[in-house]
C-alpha atoms as a printed R data frame, in Angstrom:
    type eleno elety resid chain resno       x       y       z
1   ATOM     1    CA   UNK     A     1  17.790 105.163 -57.212
2   ATOM     2    CA   UNK     A     2  17.428 103.404 -60.523
3   ATOM     3    CA   UNK     A     3  15.960 100.312 -58.860
4   ATOM     4    CA   UNK     A     4  12.650 101.905 -57.844
5   ATOM     5    CA   UNK     A     5  11.438 102.747 -61.378
6   ATOM     6    CA   UNK     A     6  12.509  99.326 -62.672
7   ATOM     7    CA   UNK     A     7  10.785  97.598 -59.748
8   ATOM     8    CA   UNK     A     8   7.580  99.620 -60.313
9   ATOM     9    CA   UNK     A     9   7.651  98.788 -64.028
10  ATOM    10    CA   UNK     A    10   8.130  95.092 -63.240
11  ATOM    11    CA   UNK     A    11   5.366  95.046 -60.611
12  ATOM    12    CA   UNK     A    12   2.941  96.872 -62.892
13  ATOM    13    CA   UNK     A    13   3.501  94.498 -65.803
14  ATOM    14    CA   UNK     A    14   1.087  91.510 -65.660
15  ATOM    15    CA   UNK     A    15   2.151  89.854 -68.913
16  ATOM    16    CA   UNK     A    16   3.340  86.348 -68.228
17  ATOM    17    CA   UNK     A    17   1.100  85.864 -65.184
18  ATOM    18    CA   UNK     A    18  -1.134  83.477 -67.077
19  ATOM    19    CA   UNK     A    19   1.909  81.477 -68.187
20  ATOM    20    CA   UNK     A    20   3.041  81.058 -64.590
21  ATOM    21    CA   UNK     A    21  -0.450  79.976 -63.498
22  ATOM    22    CA   UNK     A    22  -0.595  77.547 -66.415
23  ATOM    23    CA   UNK     A    23   2.816  76.136 -65.475
24  ATOM    24    CA   UNK     A    24   1.582  75.542 -61.919
25  ATOM    25    CA   UNK     A    25  -1.695  73.890 -62.969
26  ATOM    26    CA   UNK     A    26  -0.624  71.790 -65.987
27  ATOM    27    CA   UNK     A    27   1.100  68.945 -64.048
28  ATOM    28    CA   UNK     A    28  -2.110  68.264 -62.124
29  ATOM    29    CA   UNK     A    29  -4.182  68.367 -65.308
30  ATOM    30    CA   UNK     A    30  -1.835  65.911 -67.000
31  ATOM    31    CA   UNK     A    31  -1.990  63.576 -63.994
32  ATOM    32    CA   UNK     A    32  -5.801  63.816 -64.051
33  ATOM    33    CA   UNK     A    33  -5.908  62.961 -67.757
34  ATOM    34    CA   UNK     A    34  -3.552  60.010 -67.310
35  ATOM    35    CA   UNK     A    35  -5.627  58.822 -64.349
36  ATOM    36    CA   UNK     A    36  -8.830  58.947 -66.373
37  ATOM    37    CA   UNK     A    37  -7.156  57.063 -69.214
38  ATOM    38    CA   UNK     A    38  -5.699  54.398 -66.885
39  ATOM    39    CA   UNK     A    39  -9.015  53.875 -65.108
40  ATOM    40    CA   UNK     A    40 -10.831  53.609 -68.442
41  ATOM    41    CA   UNK     A    41  -8.259  51.090 -69.676
42  ATOM    42    CA   UNK     A    42  -8.720  48.989 -66.534
43  ATOM    43    CA   UNK     A    43 -12.505  49.033 -67.031
44  ATOM    44    CA   UNK     A    44 -12.018  47.955 -70.656
45  ATOM    45    CA   UNK     A    45  -9.818  45.053 -69.529
46  ATOM    46    CA   UNK     A    46 -12.375  44.016 -66.915
47  ATOM    47    CA   UNK     A    47 -15.111  44.045 -69.543
48  ATOM    48    CA   UNK     A    48 -12.942  41.966 -71.873
49  ATOM    49    CA   UNK     A    49 -12.316  39.388 -69.137
50  ATOM    50    CA   UNK     A    50 -16.058  39.185 -68.462
51  ATOM    51    CA   UNK     A    51 -16.826  38.766 -72.172
52  ATOM    52    CA   UNK     A    52 -14.215  36.008 -72.497
53  ATOM    53    CA   UNK     A    53 -15.580  34.247 -69.437
54  ATOM    54    CA   UNK     A    54 -19.122  34.327 -70.844
55  ATOM    55    CA   UNK     A    55 -17.919  32.961 -74.192
56  ATOM    56    CA   UNK     A    56 -16.011  30.166 -72.424
57  ATOM    57    CA   UNK     A    57 -19.077  29.331 -70.341
58  ATOM    58    CA   UNK     A    58 -21.179  29.106 -73.507
59  ATOM    59    CA   UNK     A    59 -18.625  26.692 -74.953
60  ATOM    60    CA   UNK     A    60 -18.933  24.598 -71.809
61  ATOM    61    CA   UNK     A    61 -22.711  24.695 -72.030
62  ATOM    62    CA   UNK     A    62 -22.633  23.479 -75.636
63  ATOM    63    CA   UNK     A    63 -20.087  20.760 -74.897
64  ATOM    64    CA   UNK     A    64 -20.261  19.757 -71.232
65  ATOM    65    CA   UNK     A    65 -17.474  17.189 -71.632
66  ATOM    66    CA   UNK     A    66 -14.864  19.982 -71.683
67  ATOM    67    CA   UNK     A    67 -12.417  19.894 -68.813
68  ATOM    68    CA   UNK     A    68 -11.061  22.806 -66.813
69  ATOM    69    CA   UNK     A    69  -7.884  22.825 -68.891
70  ATOM    70    CA   UNK     A    70  -9.969  22.973 -72.103
71  ATOM    71    CA   UNK     A    71 -11.911  25.971 -70.789
72  ATOM    72    CA   UNK     A    72  -8.693  27.636 -69.670
73  ATOM    73    CA   UNK     A    73  -7.217  27.088 -73.140
74  ATOM    74    CA   UNK     A    74 -10.304  28.630 -74.777
75  ATOM    75    CA   UNK     A    75 -10.205  31.602 -72.419
76  ATOM    76    CA   UNK     A    76  -6.440  32.065 -72.772
77  ATOM    77    CA   UNK     A    77  -6.695  32.046 -76.558
78  ATOM    78    CA   UNK     A    78  -9.414  34.721 -76.515
79  ATOM    79    CA   UNK     A    79  -7.608  36.814 -73.912
80  ATOM    80    CA   UNK     A    80  -4.302  36.706 -75.774
81  ATOM    81    CA   UNK     A    81  -6.109  37.915 -78.881
82  ATOM    82    CA   UNK     A    82  -7.229  40.900 -76.775
83  ATOM    83    CA   UNK     A    83  -3.727  41.409 -75.351
84  ATOM    84    CA   UNK     A    84  -4.512  40.303 -71.782
85  ATOM    85    CA   UNK     A    85  -2.344  37.960 -69.739
86  ATOM    86    CA   UNK     A    86  -2.288  36.550 -66.206
87  ATOM    87    CA   UNK     A    87  -5.995  35.779 -65.979
88  ATOM    88    CA   UNK     A    88  -6.834  32.807 -63.756
89  ATOM    89    CA   UNK     A    89  -9.859  30.770 -64.924
90  ATOM    90    CA   UNK     A    90 -11.367  28.006 -62.764
91  ATOM    91    CA   UNK     A    91 -14.477  25.827 -62.928
92  ATOM    92    CA   UNK     A    92 -16.508  24.329 -60.114
93  ATOM    93    CA   UNK     A    93 -19.466  22.058 -60.673
94  ATOM    94    CA   UNK     A    94 -22.370  21.465 -58.312
95  ATOM    95    CA   UNK     A    95 -23.757  17.955 -57.845
96  ATOM    96    CA   UNK     A    96 -26.639  17.065 -60.200
97  ATOM    97    CA   UNK     A    97 -30.099  18.053 -59.033
98  ATOM    98    CA   UNK     A    98 -33.268  17.515 -61.054
99  ATOM    99    CA   UNK     A    99 -31.444  16.395 -64.184
100 ATOM   100    CA   UNK     A   100 -29.174  19.439 -64.263
101 ATOM   101    CA   UNK     A   101 -25.934  20.404 -62.686
102 ATOM   102    CA   UNK     A   102 -24.645  23.936 -62.425
103 ATOM   103    CA   UNK     A   103 -21.154  24.885 -63.525
104 ATOM   104    CA   UNK     A   104 -19.546  28.012 -62.092
105 ATOM   105    CA   UNK     A   105 -16.823  29.449 -64.302
106 ATOM   106    CA   UNK     A   106 -14.689  31.953 -62.364
107 ATOM   107    CA   UNK     A   107 -12.015  34.369 -63.495
108 ATOM   108    CA   UNK     A   108  -9.696  36.619 -61.523
109 ATOM   109    CA   UNK     A   109  -7.513  39.336 -62.972
110 ATOM   110    CA   UNK     A   110  -5.152  41.917 -61.489
111 ATOM   111    CA   UNK     A   111  -4.629  45.179 -63.347
112 ATOM   112    CA   UNK     A   112  -1.894  47.498 -62.088
113 ATOM   113    CA   UNK     A   113  -2.131  51.240 -62.649
114 ATOM   114    CA   UNK     A   114   1.301  52.803 -62.515
115 ATOM   115    CA   UNK     A   115   2.181  56.474 -62.753
116 ATOM   116    CA   UNK     A   116   5.663  57.897 -62.813
117 ATOM   117    CA   UNK     A   117   6.732  59.111 -59.355
118 ATOM   118    CA   UNK     A   118   3.804  57.302 -57.643
119 ATOM   119    CA   UNK     A   119   3.464  53.831 -56.208
120 ATOM   120    CA   UNK     A   120   1.622  51.212 -58.243
121 ATOM   121    CA   UNK     A   121  -2.102  50.833 -57.643
122 ATOM   122    CA   UNK     A   122  -3.398  47.278 -58.242
123 ATOM   123    CA   UNK     A   123  -7.031  46.686 -59.096
124 ATOM   124    CA   UNK     A   124  -8.095  43.091 -58.431
125 ATOM   125    CA   UNK     A   125 -11.102  41.943 -60.394
126 ATOM   126    CA   UNK     A   126 -12.982  38.681 -60.163
127 ATOM   127    CA   UNK     A   127 -16.152  37.590 -61.875
128 ATOM   128    CA   UNK     A   128 -18.208  34.429 -62.167
129 ATOM   129    CA   UNK     A   129 -20.646  32.990 -64.694
130 ATOM   130    CA   UNK     A   130 -23.024  30.174 -63.831
131 ATOM   131    CA   UNK     A   131 -24.359  27.925 -66.590
132 ATOM   132    CA   UNK     A   132 -26.663  24.909 -66.403
133 ATOM   133    CA   UNK     A   133 -25.341  21.605 -67.742
134 ATOM   134    CA   UNK     A   134 -27.377  18.568 -68.638
135 ATOM   135    CA   UNK     A   135 -26.151  15.787 -66.410
136 ATOM   136    CA   UNK     A   136 -25.280  12.603 -68.236
């Protein structure tokens, strides 16, 4: 007998409906924002690896007596200054042709996006820069 008027009053009151909808939507919005941030951070890291690789290749072009370990040391120093680790840098050199030889400086990097309650998502990135060297 008393339940019907209370039930009608509760059903007719819409205050708090927006709060419930917000509570249902906000976890997905937060995940979307974290996803955008993580993807942007991975793109920033990829750009930093590319920049470091280009700078190392310029060093090799200016001093073509540098070895692979020297180039790796230059790249590692620049990458550590940017806060990046676990970047693999390699160099391959083509045989001389027409007074020049081409050096290919390669880098590979794995960035892992991890969210709470989700499995990790690795993004593998590799890039290459080719520079001409004067053969001696």
